[in-house]
C-alpha positions as CSV (number, residue, x, y, z in Angstrom):
1,M,-10.1,67.8,22.8
2,E,-8.0,70.8,21.8
3,N,-5.6,68.6,19.9
4,K,-8.5,66.9,18.0
5,E,-10.0,70.3,17.1
6,A,-6.6,71.7,16.1
7,F,-6.1,68.7,13.8
8,T,-9.5,69.1,12.1
9,Q,-9.0,72.8,11.6
10,G,-5.5,72.3,10.3
11,L,-6.4,69.6,7.9
12,A,-9.5,71.5,6.7
13,K,-7.3,74.5,6.1
14,I,-4.9,72.5,4.0
15,L,-7.8,70.9,2.0
16,V,-9.1,74.4,1.3
17,K,-5.6,75.6,0.3
18,N,-5.2,72.6,-2.0
19,K,-8.6,73.4,-3.6
20,V,-10.0,70.1,-2.6
21,I,-12.9,71.7,-0.8
22,A,-14.4,75.2,-0.5
23,S,-13.9,77.2,2.7
24,D,-17.6,77.2,3.5
25,E,-17.5,73.4,3.1
26,A,-14.6,73.2,5.5
27,Q,-16.6,74.9,8.2
28,S,-19.6,72.7,7.7
29,M,-17.5,69.5,7.6
30,Q,-16.0,70.4,11.0
31,E,-19.4,71.0,12.4
32,M,-20.7,67.7,10.9
33,F,-17.7,65.8,12.4
34,K,-18.4,67.1,15.9
35,D,-21.8,65.3,15.7
36,S,-20.4,62.2,14.1
37,V,-19.7,58.9,15.8
38,K,-16.5,58.5,13.8
39,E,-13.4,58.7,15.9
40,T,-11.1,60.2,13.3
41,F,-11.6,63.1,11.0
42,D,-9.9,61.4,8.1
43,D,-12.2,58.4,8.3
44,F,-15.1,60.7,8.5
45,L,-14.0,62.6,5.4
46,L,-13.6,59.3,3.4
47,E,-16.8,57.6,4.7
48,E,-18.9,60.7,3.8
49,G,-17.3,60.9,0.4
50,L,-16.1,64.4,1.0
51,V,-12.5,63.9,-0.3
52,E,-10.6,61.3,-2.3
53,E,-7.9,59.2,-0.6
54,S,-5.1,60.6,-2.7
55,D,-6.1,64.2,-1.8
56,L,-6.4,63.2,1.9
57,L,-3.0,61.6,1.8
58,K,-1.5,64.7,0.3
59,A,-3.1,66.9,2.9
60,L,-2.0,64.6,5.8
61,S,1.6,64.7,4.4
62,E,1.5,68.4,4.4
63,Y,-0.1,68.6,7.9
64,Y,2.5,66.2,9.5
65,R,5.4,67.4,7.3
66,V,6.4,63.9,6.3
67,P,5.9,61.9,3.1
68,S,2.7,60.0,2.6
69,F,2.4,56.3,1.6
70,D,-0.7,54.5,0.3
71,V,-0.4,51.0,1.8
72,V,-3.3,49.5,-0.3
73,G,-1.9,46.7,-2.5
74,Y,1.6,46.9,-1.1
75,F,3.3,43.5,-0.3
76,F,4.9,43.9,3.1
77,D,8.0,42.0,4.3
78,H,6.9,39.0,6.4
79,N,10.0,39.0,8.5
80,L,9.8,42.7,9.3
81,I,6.1,42.7,10.2
82,T,6.4,39.6,12.5
83,K,8.9,41.5,14.7
84,F,5.8,43.4,16.0
85,P,2.7,42.0,17.7
86,K,-0.5,42.5,15.8
87,G,-2.2,44.3,18.7
88,F,0.6,46.8,18.9
89,L,0.5,47.6,15.2
90,L,-3.3,48.0,15.3
91,R,-3.4,50.1,18.5
92,S,-0.6,52.4,17.2
93,G,-2.0,52.6,13.7
94,I,1.4,51.7,12.2
95,I,2.9,49.2,9.8
96,P,6.7,48.8,9.1
97,L,7.5,49.4,5.4
98,E,11.2,48.5,5.0
99,V,14.7,48.7,6.4
100,D,17.2,50.9,4.6
101,Q,20.6,50.3,6.1
102,N,19.9,50.8,9.8
103,M,16.8,52.9,9.3
104,L,13.3,51.4,9.7
105,I,10.7,53.2,7.6
106,V,7.3,53.0,9.3
107,I,3.9,54.1,8.0
108,A,1.9,55.7,10.8
109,S,-1.6,57.2,10.9
110,N,-0.4,59.8,13.4
111,P,3.4,60.4,13.0
112,D,3.2,63.0,15.8
113,E,2.0,60.6,18.4
114,S,4.0,61.1,21.6
115,G,6.3,58.2,22.3
116,L,5.6,56.4,19.0
117,E,9.2,56.1,17.9
118,S,10.4,54.8,21.3
119,S,7.6,52.3,21.3
120,V,8.7,51.0,17.9
121,R,12.3,50.7,19.2
122,D,11.0,48.4,22.0
123,F,10.8,45.8,19.2
124,V,13.7,46.6,16.9
125,S,17.0,48.4,17.2
126,Y,16.8,50.5,14.1
127,D,16.5,54.2,13.9
128,V,12.9,55.1,12.9
129,N,11.8,57.2,10.0
130,L,8.0,57.9,9.9
131,M,5.7,58.4,6.9
132,V,1.9,59.0,7.1
133,G,-0.8,56.7,5.8
134,L,-4.5,56.3,6.3
135,K,-5.4,54.4,9.6
136,R,-8.1,52.3,8.1
137,D,-5.8,51.1,5.3
138,I,-3.0,50.5,7.7
139,C,-5.2,48.4,10.0
140,D,-6.7,46.5,7.1
141,A,-3.1,45.7,5.9
142,V,-2.1,44.5,9.3
143,K,-5.2,42.4,9.7
144,E,-4.9,40.9,6.2
145,F,-1.3,40.1,7.0
146,Y,-1.9,38.3,10.3
147,D,-5.3,36.8,9.6
148,L,-5.7,33.7,7.4
149,S,-7.5,34.4,4.1
150,P,-10.5,32.3,3.2
151,S,-8.4,30.6,0.4
152,E,-5.7,29.7,2.9
153,V,-8.2,28.2,5.3
154,Q,-9.9,26.3,2.5
155,E,-6.6,25.0,1.3
156,D,-5.8,23.7,4.8
157,V,-9.2,22.0,5.0
158,D,-8.7,20.4,1.6
159,L,-5.2,19.2,2.5
160,R,-6.6,17.6,5.7
161,Q,-9.4,15.9,3.7
162,E,-6.9,14.6,1.1
163,R,-4.6,13.2,3.8
164,R,-7.6,11.4,5.5
165,L,-8.7,10.0,2.1
166,E,-5.1,8.8,1.4
167,H,-5.0,7.2,4.8
168,D,-8.4,5.5,4.3
169,V,-7.3,4.2,0.9
170,E,-4.1,2.8,2.4
171,D,-6.2,1.1,5.1
172,E,-8.5,-0.4,2.4
173,I,-5.5,-1.7,0.4
174,E,-4.0,-3.3,3.5
175,A,-7.3,-4.9,4.3
176,I,-7.7,-6.3,0.8
177,A,-4.1,-7.5,0.8
178,E,-4.7,-9.4,4.1
179,K,-7.8,-11.0,2.7
180,L,-5.9,-12.2,-0.4
181,L,-3.1,-13.6,1.7
182,D,-5.5,-15.5,3.9
């Protein structure tokens, strides 16, 4: 609990310093968050419309002392992401960004999480360099990557129907040809 409170206080202090919110707002936000059903303070801030994503990313970067990265709209490397199980990425709140020589850059919602780097190394042999991103955006990107989009599903259904129709037409042609030959 102390860790969660330290995080909310630290992040609120940075948001005040960056003039994103007033100090009296920071105190009331922390009180509101205690009564909220939201698990994470950053989700709470965004859902309540109290801060903009860009301001929050900047504050998280300052809090964790690592660069931030907005994953929204980024096209991730298929081969790199498939080195990790979907469940691991979602539970950890991470997504691999790129490999630079023998360094894997990973976007994490909590770069300070104990054992995170060693957990990543269970799947790859690269050194790990962490950046911070928003957990909801990271999880959305992972889900989008692993889950079929409606257009892909529709395309598969359409292809199956086309193949059935082609097969039916071939059967009809064979039947007509047999009748003509008889």
